[in-house]
N, C-alpha and C positions, 0 to 999 in steps of 0.2 A: 504493499499499499504506499503510495507516494503523496506528498503534499500534506498540509495541516489536517489534523483530526477535526471533524465537525464539533467535537466537544470543546475545542479551543474557543468557541463563540458562546457566551453566556446565554443568549436568546435561544440558541439550539438546545443547550442543556435543559432549559426550562420546558422547551417543546417536547424533548424526548421524555422527561418525567411526566408531562401531562398525557402524552400518548400512551405510555406504559400503564399508568394507573387507571386511565379511562378504559383501556382494553381489558385489563384485569376485571374491572367492575362489570363491563359489558358482557364478557364471557360468563362470569358468574350468574348474571341475571338470565342470559339467554339459555344456558344449560339447564338451569333450575326451572324456568318457565316451561320449557319443552317437557322435562320430566314430570312436573306437576300436572300439566294438561294430560299427558298420556296415562299417568298413574291414576288420576281421578277418573278419567274416562273409562279405564279398564275395570273400575269397581262395579260399573253398571253396564258396560258395553263389551261386545266381542272385539277381537284384534282388528278386524277390518274397519269397523266404525271408529275405534280409537286411533287408528293410523290415519284415517281421513281427517280427524280433528287435528292430529299433529301436523299434517300438511297445511291445514288452515292457519296454524300459527305463523308459518312462513308467509302466507298470503297476507295476513293481517299486518305484517311488518313491511311487505313490499308496496302495498297500495299507497300509503303516504309518501314513501320514498319516490316512487315514479311520479306522484302528483306534485311534489314540492322541489325536488332536487335541481331541476333545470333552472327553476326560478332563483333558488339560492345561489346557483353558480354565477348568475348574472350579478346578484347582490355582492358576492365575494369579490367580483372584479370592480365594483363601483364603491364599496364601503369598507370599513375597517375589518379585515378578516379576523382579527383577534376578538372583536366584540361579538361576532356571529358564533365563533367557537365557544366563547364563554357562555353565551345564552343557551347553546345547545347542551353543554355539559351540565348547566343548572337544571335543564329540563329532565335530563337523565337522572340527576340526583332526586328530583321529585318523583320519578318513576320508581327508584329504589325505595324511597320512603313509603310509597303506596304499596309496593310488593311486601315490604316488611310488615305493614299493617294487615294486609291480607293473610300473610303466613301465620299470623297469630291467631287466626280463626280456626276452630276445630274442623270445619268442613267448608273451605272457601268455595264459592260458586265459580264456574268456568268463565262466565262472560267477562268479569273484571280482568282476568288474566289476559284475554284477547284484547281488551281495551288498553291495558298497559303495553302490550306487544306493539299495537298500532302507534301508541305515543312514543315508544322507543324508536320505531321506524321513522316518525316525524323528526325526532331529535337527531337521528343519524343523518337525515336528509340535510340538516343544517350543518352538522359538525363535519361531515365528509368533505364537501367541496372547500369549506373554509380552511380546514387544517391542512388538507393536501395542497392547496394553493399557497398557504402561509409558508410552508416548510422551505421552498426554494428562496424565499426572501431573507432567510436567516443565515445563509452561508453563501460564499462566492461560487460561481458556476463550476469552477475547477473542482470544488469539494462536493458538489451535488451528488454524483454517482455514489460516493462513499457514504454520504449522508442518507441517501435512500436505502442503502444496505443496513445502515444502523437503525433507521426508522423501522425497517422491516423486522430487525432483531427486537426492537421494543414492542412491536405488535405481536410477534411470535411468542415472545417470552410471556406476554399477558395471555396469549391464546393457549400456552402450555399450562401455566399455573392457574389461570382463571377456572377452567373446568375441573382440574383436580381439587382445588380448594373448594369450589362450589359443591361438588359431589360429597366431599368429606364433611363439610360444614352442614349440608342439608341432612346428611345421614345422622348427624348429631342432634340437630334441631332445625326445623324448617325456617325460622326467621334469621338464622345466623348468616347465611350467604348474602342476604339482602342488607343486613347491618354492615357487613364487611364492604359490600359494594358501595354503600352510602359513604363510608369513611374514605374509601379510595377516590371517589368522585369529588369530595371536598378537597383532597390533595391535588387532584387534576385541575380543578378550578383555581386553586391557589397558584399553581405553577403557570397557568395561562395568564393570570394577573401580573405575573413578574415579567412577561415579555414586553419590552418597550415598543413604541411605534416604529413601524418599518417602512421604508420607501416602497411605493407601488407604482406601476406603469398606469398611465391615464387610459381608462377604458372608454372614456367619452360617453356617447349615447348608445353604446353597443347593445344589441338585443339578445334575448335568450336564444333565438334561432341561429345566431352566428356561430355558437359553439357546435351545434349539430352540422352546420354547413362546413365549418372547418374540418371537423372529423370526417365527413363524407368526402372532402377533397383530398385528404391526406391518407393514401393507401396504407402506409405503415401504421399510423395511429388506428385507423378503422379496423385493419386486419387484426392488430394486437387486441383491441377491445372486444371485437366480435368473436374471436377465437375463444377467449375466456368465457364469454356469454354462452356460446354453443356447448363447449365442453362441460361446463359445470352444471348447466341446466340438465344435461343428459346424464352426467356421471356423479353429480353431487350425492354423497351418501350420508350427509349430516342428519337428515330427518329420520334415517333408518336406525340411528344409533340407540334411541330408547327402546325400539322394537327388539333389536338384537340383544340389548342388555337385559330386558325383562322376559322375553318370550322365546328367544332363540338360543342365546348363550347362557342365560340365567345367571348373570353376574351382578345384578342390582345397581344401586346408584353409584357405588364406588367404581364398579367396572365401567359404568357409563362415563364417569369422569375421566378414567384412564383412556378409554377409547376416544373421547372428545379431545383429549390433550395430545394423543399420539400424533396426528398430522402436524400439530404445531411443534412437536419435539423434532420431527424430521426437518421442518421448515426452519427452525432456529438453528440447527446444526449447519444447514447449508448457508444461511444468512451469515453466520459467524465466518464461515469459510470464504464467502464472497467479500467480506470486509478486508480479508487478507490477500485473497487471490481473485480480484475482479475479472469478469469475462472480458477477454481482449479482442476476440474476433469471432466470426460466424455466429453472431448472437441470434440471428433469425432462425438458423437451422437448429440451434440448441433450444430455442423456444418451442418449435414444433416437436422435437424429440422429448422435451419434458412434459408436454401435454399428452403425447402418446403413452409415456410411462405412467402418468396420472391415470389414464383410462385403464391400462392393464392392472394397475394396483387396485383400482376399484373393483374389477372382476375378481381379483384375489381376495379382497375383503368379503365380497358377496358370498363367496364359496367357503369362507374360513370355518373350520369345524370346531374351533375353541378360541378362547380369548387371546392366547399367545399369538396365534397366526393372524387373528384379526388386527391386533395392535401392530404386528410387524408390517402388515400390508398398509395400514393407516400411516405409519411412519414413512415408508417409501412414497406413498401418495403425497404426503405433506412435503417431503424433500423435493419431489418433482414440481410441486405447485409452487415452491419458493423460487426456483429458477425461472418459471414462467412470470411470477409476480415481479421479480427483480428486473427482467428484461423489459416486460410491459411497462412498468412504472418508469424505468429510466427512459425508454423510447418516448413515452408520452410527455414527460417533463422536459426532455432535452429538444423535442421537436415542437414545442408549443411556446409561443411568445408570452411573456409575463402577463400582458394585458388580456390574454385569452384564458389563462390558466384556470381561473375559477369556473368558467363555463365548460371548458374541455374536461376538467376534473369532475364537474357535475355530470356531464355525458358519461364519463367513465364510471362514475359511481352508480348511475342508473343501470348501466350494463352489468356491473358487478353485483349490485343488489338484485337485479333481475335473475342473474344466474344463481345466486345463493337462495333467495327467498322463493323464486319460481321453481328452482331446482328442488327445494324442500316440498313445495306444493305438488310438483310432478311426481316426486318419489312417494309422497304419502298417498295420493290418489291411485297411482299405478300399483302400489303395494296392496291397496284395498281391493284391486281387481285381480292382480296376478299372484300376490304374495311378496313378502319383503325380499327374499333371496332372488327370485325371478326378476323383480324390478330392478334390483342393484346390478345384477349381472348384464341384463339387457342394456341398461344405461351405459355401462363401461364399454360394451361392444359398439354401441351407436356413437359414443364419443370418440372412439378410435377411428371409425369410418369418417367422422366429421373432420378430424385432424388431417387426414389424407386429402380430403376435399379442400380444406382451407389452404393447403400448401400450394394447390393448383390455382385457386381463385385469387390469392394474394402473393404473386411471385416476388414483388418488391419487399415484402416482409421476410419471405424465406431467404432472400439474398442479402438482407441487412447484415453488415459485417461487424461494425464497431459502435460502441456507445459514445458517440461524439456529438457535440452541438453542431448542427448543419451550418454550412458556410453562410447561408442567407440570414440565419438568426445571429450568428457571430457578427456579421456586418451591422445588423439592426441594433445590437447591443454596444457596438463600437468597440 
């Protein structure tokens, strides 16, 4: 790794802490909400109906994201990104308090859990574009690829520890993970308050649609975003984890936490390696290879006969996904002018959220029709086919060689 560390910049250190603690809290809440909904539903419903409700949790989070994110992207290019991020984390803190209150009830009803899931989706719609667009303002362009890798480490560390802690705490007492999430979100909000004003490019009277048009005109950005969308919608296995934990592998809440953390363990290991050994060339080909491995690992997870095999497959899945995330995030940030970053980040977040939440909805509904194992394996096979198709549809992305700032953007930045 060459050049200064992003941690040499105080604003970046505060940002990293805010991202890490917010991710820990979010993952705790997400894993426990899913487990609660499925566990409560299974007390009165068969597996197929409970699986459908589990998929609806993803849909409840997706709808506000798709409805708000593009608008927030425009706001992130026109107003102070720090203020938007702070307001979003404050909203997530309110969700944690609401969940803490519900968890103290002997038999909480299902509908408030769906309402909080939707509110979390709305908060993410505000936090995602603002924080993604803010990060490049905190370090020089030469440090940005390393900063992206470290930002991914922060996210993946939270994604590893959050589900593990959430499962363990929930197993002790239902309110505990929500109490921990509330405290972590207080820390995240405090860190965001420590970030000083940062210079931003003038977005003028730019419209929401310009972000979509920019993505559509840039084959590398469009290909990278849409590949993730297609692959994760088809092969996303997150929604299946409560079903595997409760009714297939019979490992309970602690096993669920371990499986939920396993992809992030693989991703964190790869992210650490990328800070020391960043990708130098043939990044497009490595992106497609990593998505293919992600699909194959999904098939392996779907067929896993025990917890050990399932965790191993999920670790490989997460490691492959980290390479994809690193390349995609770097290409998007480096190929997008600062005045457009909020809107382009918003478009990217809509695609990512669509892949995650719609992927959960697809998995839940397909599991209700075919069964969890069949739905997971079929999704992995289809994702592998999509990867091959995208390599032909987006040859510019497949040929992308280095993670460099394009010459036209270098000139624009002077």
